[in-house]
Backbone as CSV, one residue per row, in Angstrom:
resi,resn,N_x,N_y,N_z,CA_x,CA_y,CA_z,C_x,C_y,C_z
1,MET,-61.777,101.061,31.956,-62.235,101.453,30.465,-62.827,102.949,30.537
2,GLN,-62.249,103.800,29.841,-62.878,105.305,29.761,-63.523,105.563,28.524
3,SER,-64.343,106.582,28.347,-64.679,107.058,26.889,-65.296,108.176,27.202
4,THR,-64.867,109.126,26.130,-65.538,110.543,25.967,-65.986,110.742,24.818
5,LEU,-67.305,111.216,24.510,-67.857,111.412,22.938,-68.527,112.520,22.960
6,THR,-68.215,113.387,22.097,-68.414,114.738,21.882,-69.546,114.756,20.659
7,LEU,-70.880,115.165,21.049,-71.995,115.493,19.914,-72.544,116.536,19.439
8,PRO,-73.022,116.736,18.427,-73.616,118.059,18.160,-74.696,117.801,18.848
9,PRO,-75.496,119.137,19.420,-76.830,119.408,19.866,-78.185,118.919,19.189
10,GLU,-78.017,117.947,18.468,-79.154,117.867,17.363,-79.784,116.403,17.691
11,PRO,-80.970,116.229,17.185,-81.553,114.793,17.617,-81.067,113.564,17.098
12,ASP,-80.196,113.592,16.334,-79.477,112.627,15.588,-78.440,111.858,16.739
13,SER,-78.079,112.651,17.628,-76.972,112.524,18.467,-77.423,111.248,19.610
14,VAL,-78.865,111.204,19.739,-79.198,110.372,20.735,-79.084,108.934,20.312
15,ALA,-79.167,108.604,18.766,-78.914,107.379,18.189,-77.415,107.193,18.235
16,GLU,-77.023,108.357,18.036,-75.311,108.139,17.968,-74.528,107.746,19.341
17,ALA,-75.454,108.417,20.605,-74.971,107.827,21.915,-75.006,106.545,22.151
18,ARG,-76.274,106.289,21.887,-76.817,104.561,22.135,-75.868,103.571,21.492
19,ARG,-75.404,104.104,20.088,-74.514,103.283,19.577,-73.272,103.184,19.860
20,HIS,-72.814,104.291,20.458,-71.484,104.096,21.186,-71.329,103.356,22.521
21,VAL,-72.751,103.611,23.007,-72.746,102.602,24.500,-72.848,101.199,23.853
22,ARG,-73.406,100.831,22.981,-73.449,99.430,22.588,-72.050,99.139,22.121
23,GLU,-71.363,99.665,21.347,-69.932,99.595,20.801,-68.888,99.166,21.828
24,LEU,-69.109,100.311,22.873,-68.025,100.163,23.732,-68.227,99.329,25.067
25,LEU,-69.756,98.772,25.427,-69.928,97.949,26.517,-70.429,96.638,26.255
26,ALA,-70.754,96.493,24.736,-71.298,94.882,24.583,-70.732,93.718,25.150
27,TYR,-69.136,93.890,25.320,-68.817,92.636,25.713,-68.202,92.805,27.327
28,GLU,-68.983,94.399,27.967,-68.263,94.246,29.221,-69.488,94.146,30.123
29,LEU,-70.787,94.179,29.783,-71.863,93.991,30.417,-73.120,92.962,30.137
30,GLU,-73.902,92.547,31.087,-74.784,91.641,30.708,-75.854,92.359,29.620
31,PRO,-76.616,91.716,29.058,-77.384,92.204,28.088,-78.561,92.990,28.779
32,ASP,-79.029,92.783,29.728,-80.140,93.349,30.518,-79.527,94.757,31.022
33,ARG,-78.340,94.774,31.690,-77.640,95.968,32.167,-77.366,96.968,30.887
34,LEU,-77.016,96.615,29.857,-76.546,97.233,28.741,-77.468,97.855,28.066
35,ALA,-78.863,97.183,28.273,-80.063,97.901,27.737,-80.382,99.160,28.743
36,GLU,-80.484,99.034,29.709,-80.393,100.079,30.660,-79.417,101.129,30.697
37,VAL,-78.408,100.917,30.473,-77.609,101.802,30.258,-77.578,102.712,29.089
38,GLU,-78.162,101.953,28.138,-78.357,102.930,26.478,-79.658,103.492,26.735
39,LEU,-80.525,103.172,27.775,-82.079,103.720,27.912,-81.543,104.985,29.042
40,VAL,-81.080,104.724,29.775,-80.411,106.397,30.502,-79.854,107.228,29.686
41,VAL,-78.603,106.687,28.784,-78.030,107.311,28.098,-78.927,108.193,27.055
42,SER,-79.535,107.499,26.379,-80.801,108.233,25.331,-81.716,109.142,26.144
43,GLU,-82.172,108.867,27.465,-82.927,109.817,28.234,-81.924,111.267,28.350
44,LEU,-80.939,111.140,28.881,-80.363,112.102,29.257,-79.667,113.201,28.130
45,VAL,-79.314,112.307,27.037,-78.782,112.957,25.556,-80.303,113.764,25.082
46,THR,-81.370,112.885,24.878,-82.456,113.681,24.274,-83.005,114.862,25.359
47,ASN,-82.542,114.924,26.525,-83.047,116.109,27.546,-81.982,117.218,27.085
48,ALA,-80.857,116.772,26.985,-79.809,117.893,26.705,-79.855,118.699,25.524
49,VAL,-80.514,117.741,24.434,-80.561,118.078,23.160,-82.054,119.097,23.023
50,ARG,-83.176,118.895,23.729,-84.282,119.441,23.956,-84.123,120.871,24.781
51,HIS,-83.675,120.685,25.812,-83.295,121.555,26.811,-82.145,122.634,27.102
52,GLY,-81.097,121.840,26.171,-80.021,122.338,26.526,-80.095,123.822,25.843
53,PRO,-78.462,124.349,25.795,-78.423,125.712,25.252,-78.571,125.516,23.457
54,GLY,-78.417,124.597,22.938,-78.597,124.306,21.637,-77.567,124.798,21.053
55,ASN,-76.192,125.579,21.356,-75.092,126.213,20.642,-73.778,125.699,21.174
56,GLN,-73.892,124.731,21.797,-72.463,123.963,22.678,-72.879,122.593,22.412
57,PRO,-71.634,121.936,22.114,-71.509,120.324,22.066,-72.011,119.730,23.573
58,LEU,-72.416,118.500,23.101,-72.694,117.729,24.578,-71.552,116.891,24.485
59,THR,-71.629,116.386,25.515,-70.217,115.346,26.157,-71.152,114.262,26.570
60,LEU,-70.707,113.005,26.421,-71.083,111.994,26.895,-69.884,111.513,27.251
61,ARG,-69.567,111.041,28.952,-68.208,110.234,29.385,-68.872,108.962,29.788
62,LEU,-68.327,107.979,29.854,-68.528,106.757,30.257,-66.964,106.137,30.733
63,ALA,-66.986,105.477,32.059,-65.914,104.833,32.871,-66.459,103.512,33.493
64,LEU,-66.050,102.296,33.349,-66.231,101.171,33.896,-64.988,100.855,34.643
65,ASP,-65.051,100.594,36.107,-64.143,100.459,36.658,-63.722,99.099,36.929
66,ASP,-62.517,98.714,37.817,-62.202,96.999,37.783,-63.229,96.503,38.738
67,ALA,-63.885,97.184,39.653,-64.936,96.483,40.359,-66.465,96.058,39.619
68,GLY,-66.184,96.871,38.368,-67.722,96.594,37.418,-68.503,97.703,37.527
69,ARG,-68.138,98.593,38.343,-69.223,99.961,38.213,-68.997,100.773,37.188
70,LEU,-70.117,101.260,37.070,-70.294,102.373,35.563,-70.367,103.627,35.889
71,LEU,-69.640,104.469,35.377,-69.768,105.708,35.836,-70.142,106.732,34.726
72,GLY,-71.141,107.363,34.855,-71.436,108.150,33.429,-71.765,109.564,33.591
73,GLU,-71.636,110.509,32.617,-72.133,111.803,32.654,-72.563,112.473,31.195
74,VAL,-73.412,113.091,31.313,-73.954,113.524,29.996,-74.037,115.311,30.357
75,GLU,-73.227,116.192,29.797,-72.886,117.363,29.840,-73.335,118.272,28.618
76,ASP,-74.369,119.219,28.775,-74.509,120.107,27.659,-74.320,121.697,27.906
77,LYS,-73.409,121.908,28.966,-73.068,123.278,29.325,-73.952,124.393,29.296
78,GLY,-75.325,123.835,29.817,-76.456,124.634,30.175,-76.227,125.249,31.650
79,ASP,-77.041,126.151,31.878,-77.109,126.565,33.281,-78.195,126.513,34.134
80,GLY,-79.259,125.737,33.745,-80.738,126.059,34.227,-80.556,124.971,35.283
81,THR,-82.096,124.385,35.564,-82.084,123.411,36.655,-82.593,122.236,36.111
82,ILE,-82.484,121.228,36.811,-82.821,119.896,36.369,-83.450,119.280,37.533
83,GLU,-84.926,118.732,37.352,-85.734,118.024,38.476,-86.586,117.303,37.481
84,ILE,-86.955,116.456,38.678,-88.064,115.598,38.155,-89.579,116.109,38.245
85,ARG,-90.161,116.185,37.249,-91.592,116.927,37.324,-92.318,116.179,37.824
86,LYS,-93.553,116.783,38.583,-94.608,116.351,39.001,-95.556,115.632,37.809
87,GLN,-95.863,114.322,37.881,-96.643,114.172,36.606,-97.924,113.886,37.049
88,ASP,-99.120,114.873,36.169,-100.557,114.797,36.335,-101.287,113.377,35.794
89,PRO,-101.977,112.943,36.618,-102.676,111.561,35.705,-103.312,112.037,34.413
90,GLY,-102.813,110.919,33.755,-103.110,110.964,32.278,-102.150,111.959,31.310
91,THR,-101.337,112.110,31.902,-100.181,112.969,31.052,-99.231,111.589,30.392
92,ILE,-99.350,111.835,28.793,-98.554,110.997,28.248,-97.599,111.520,27.334
93,VAL,-97.251,112.847,27.303,-96.241,113.419,26.861,-95.277,114.091,27.492
94,GLY,-93.823,113.554,27.421,-92.904,114.510,28.153,-92.668,114.021,29.670
95,GLY,-91.583,114.394,30.330,-91.306,114.543,31.699,-91.149,113.079,32.369
96,LEU,-91.119,112.206,31.356,-90.572,110.640,31.870,-88.993,110.313,32.083
97,GLY,-88.279,111.039,31.668,-86.725,110.802,31.273,-86.292,110.395,32.687
98,LEU,-86.402,111.549,33.559,-85.773,111.669,34.750,-86.092,110.462,35.792
99,PRO,-87.645,110.203,35.903,-88.228,109.105,36.587,-87.677,107.937,36.131
100,ILE,-87.158,107.683,34.795,-86.881,106.180,34.262,-85.259,106.141,34.630
101,VAL,-84.528,107.527,34.702,-83.226,107.429,35.154,-83.055,107.102,36.489
102,GLU,-83.970,107.724,37.354,-83.731,107.313,39.073,-84.413,105.866,39.149
103,GLN,-85.080,105.381,38.449,-85.487,104.012,38.746,-84.492,102.872,38.198
104,VAL,-83.982,102.967,37.181,-82.960,101.875,37.026,-81.403,102.100,37.344
105,THR,-81.010,103.390,37.294,-79.579,103.712,37.860,-79.361,103.231,39.520
106,THR,-78.116,102.988,39.734,-78.217,103.226,41.119,-78.221,104.238,42.003
107,ASP,-77.666,105.466,41.326,-77.483,106.739,41.825,-77.502,107.634,40.769
108,TRP,-77.802,108.499,40.838,-77.691,109.934,39.792,-78.022,111.038,40.673
109,GLY,-77.408,112.065,39.888,-77.635,113.543,40.291,-77.193,114.577,39.239
110,VAL,-76.929,115.777,39.640,-76.511,117.074,38.785,-75.450,117.605,39.470
111,TYR,-74.671,118.267,38.968,-73.583,118.874,39.542,-74.044,120.438,39.777
112,PRO,-73.813,120.882,41.068,-74.298,122.183,41.436,-74.329,123.319,40.529
113,GLY,-75.243,123.880,40.246,-75.313,125.224,39.272,-75.109,124.639,37.937
114,SER,-75.515,123.541,37.490,-75.160,123.407,36.031,-76.424,122.279,35.848
115,THR,-76.437,121.666,34.611,-77.233,120.877,33.664,-76.198,119.715,33.316
116,HIS,-75.185,119.212,34.179,-74.337,118.480,33.883,-74.593,117.395,34.878
117,VAL,-75.175,116.277,34.173,-75.937,115.028,34.822,-74.841,114.116,34.980
118,TRP,-74.806,113.322,36.258,-74.065,112.095,36.363,-74.928,110.996,36.564
119,PHE,-74.516,109.664,36.672,-75.158,108.737,37.056,-74.394,107.209,37.176
120,ARG,-74.695,106.463,38.029,-74.024,105.429,38.403,-74.569,104.052,38.234
121,PHE,-74.126,103.110,37.750,-74.793,101.409,37.955,-73.644,100.887,38.770
122,ASP,-74.066,100.381,39.764,-73.185,99.174,40.396,-73.442,98.014,40.000
123,PRO,-72.380,96.827,40.279,-72.767,95.579,39.733,-73.778,95.117,40.530
């Protein structure tokens, strides 16, 4: 199974991406894993909307292989850097998305020289 969804760089795209994940994977994944995938997609699309160039569409790609491994990507066509920010104690606004992605995925990363983020969930 493979899917590509093109989204406008606006806040409503986060809900649309989550809906797409549910519709595509509801019968393929256990409920807990589905919730984790929705969370990761939501965080990455939110980051793309907030920090991406804003004038290019976003792309969400998902692929589920025969072994049950889920591969995903969110691309915003930006050219900045993506890194996990150090959190100051007491900080409650922003900066938690990538630590969540790191915690719940099997692996994730960024293609060099871009803001094109990939992630993987192993069975």
